[in-house]
C-alpha angles and dihedrals in degrees: 000000000000123000145158133202124227095243094053120102116271112278096019112133130172122210127203126185134160121251120274102200095179088060094040090244113142124207112284113272101234103115096139093047091050091052089053090050093049091048090050091052094044089053089060096248122155125272120201134192137160108264087002092189087080095046089045090055093049093046095046099041102033115018098041100047098032102036102025094237118161120271116253110222117240091242093052094069123098129176131214090198088060090051091049092050091049087056091052091251125135114276094227114096096228093042094050093046090050091047091054091044092231118174093229114083136198114246099246095179088049088051091056089050091050090053090049099050093044093062127069117252131219117262117263122238094264091048092051091050090050090049091237109185134194131047118324125203142199103251142146137138090260094049092049094047088054090047092052090052089051091053092052092050092048091057091051091049092049091048092050092050094047093047091054094055133066116247120252113271117258092258093046090047087057089052091050092049090049088052089054091048091051091050091049090049092047128183126274124245128202098245094193090051091053091048091048093049094051092050092049093046092050093051094044091048091055091048096048094044089052089052090048090053090054093047092051096042091247094305093114118035099171133032088227090068091091098167092052090045093055091047091052092048089052092049087055092051098262109119111191126181091218142338097249119142094252092052094049092044090055093047091049089063091060104104091186092065116117111261092241091055092044090055093047091050089048093053093049090048092048095049091043094060108130090200094070090051086067090076089066089048088052091053091048094049098040111113127207089263087061091247136114113231126193094024096137126073115208114228091001091164129044090249091060098257119143123255128196135249128202107346092023105196086187091082101037111127116257094228126185098261111149098184113026095180092053092047092055091046088055094045093049090048091052094243109170116256125207088232111011098189092049090049091051091049090051091047095056096098090051092067087075107085139170123264118255111285093018138080133212119260112200128179129175125202110239115237088325096168092052089052095045095049090053090048092051089049093048092234099161094175090059092042090053089057089058092043093051093050092243118155102254090187090062090045089055092045089052089058092047097048097032093238135114119273089246090061095053113115128208096269093047091049089054090057089048089052092051088051095050094046098039111031100058092089102055097271112172130224096265094052091044089053090051091047091054091047089054088062092047096260114126118202132173125251094248092048092050089053090050091053092050092049091047091053094048092048095049096042099035092151089064090048091051091048091063092061094038094053093045091051092046093051092049091047091052091052093048099046105022094220119117114270120204116213120173111303095345136057133211123225134175117211122169111310095348139080109207130201104206107214126212088259091057093249117129129231109211132220109183122219096357121202134172113229134169113259131179115242121227088261093054102258118134112231137166111262135189112246129183141168116267146142111281106227092212103041095030088223130130103243144140115283133185127221140186141209098276092052092048090052090048090053091050093047095050091044093052090047089051092050091051089051094044092054089048090053089053090052092048091051092047092060092069085211101081119042118201112228102168147001118210114186104300095351130100116204121195140165117237144159119297089242093050120130120243091201090055090050091050090051091055088058097044100045101114122230112236091250091057096055112157097020106128103218124171135184135196119207144182139179131220145131097263131045120244139153 
């Protein structure tokens, strides 16, 4: 373990390691430094690491019980990876240091060595002949000396990164510490459900692969043999560019396809479902206490929203399950399902269950982004629709179809809903058309354009906000001085452009520049650009943005801040204990006699900075999670 204390000279690092007698390596001689560290911890001072969840686990589960070291309080931990994420930088130490162009570097070769020596190795020939048993490791005096140097350098790199970034605000620190408490608490899984699902998947995989072998005349024995599968499809007259999900989904819609090909495509799609692979992730992450710990990732998105790790309930399919408890009773009993894999995908959420003596309390914010974007734009007429309980989707559909809201039918309301939820961020007609198609609703080009124009005419304040925010951001980059724009302000400090949200939290745009960009209609205009992680290439590179995207960032960030403060309120009750957040949902464990209405009120109590924003939440309680 390498460490440094704040009052030490720059570059001074202490290293402790246990003795390794078989390698003639004594315990590290750092007695005085260890005493200083223990005194620092005992005094309640802060301890920071990069991805501190890992260090916290090692300290709590190894160093305290085995070595008798002092316990570090949960509120003493801080994390430089969290600070990097809050500044819209990559979470990885080397990536964030490179992004900031710091002179200190992470020892990448040392990192490879660390990964090597921390994993067991296979026995050598002589060891096999001697029937050597037990775990064997990569170890030598030279390897360990190199490992110790790596640890020292890592501490210097972490310190340099942390020192170059502002600390989280007091309120955001409270949110981070709550995130760590939730991860420590974990969420409970139904172990028998996971075991049942894996058995059913294994049996169904064998059955479907056997059927696939018959269909293909033995040319393809497993759906995972993608090259052979494509070759067989081609031999049957079906030329596909690849076997990706999107390609197969599109082919599956072709009703003219020969039944044999339809069935083969169906099998490959079924066995390629990523959702069913989650059951294996559940087994891997399930701890002896039947809970998953560390399943949330603080500031997983640039807007501050949480992401998932491991099991990742955030991307479980919604499914159409009406009675989750009944479905799992049937699955455990082996009751036949019309489509087993589809049933198991829909049952994923139901593996999350309440602890004994408690029940789950779940509440979902209603159309929160649609409400927040109207609030940011100051569109009181739209906000009054939400406040009055009117159906804004029908109101929008009435504008689109030139009828009264009362005359709007179910299909028309769906188009109105797509418009309200999708067009607030400058989406054009082509993308709106594609969005509708993704939900199985086909609309013509001219109609899509009509919907876009209807939205922008009705909610012209939102439309104006796109241009206003874009101009304000560019002005802040050009002149450096703070620029107020509606309920937010823009501020450039050092290498960052910040959008200061109503909550006081800052959205970050690293290394901002204004460059000329050509609009989709061919007109050159100044555009805000910044450095960020490209979601497609996974590379840190310059990206350009526009008013609608900036408004989308603000909207999602404000919605997240409302939810984060609600999670703090829920935790503060001591009655309900948050265990997860999934998109706009908060999931907690609470007493069997707990009140759903009380839980909803905890979510919908507005922070002072969000006055006038008409949020609503709908909740339920039960033993098993569902959508």
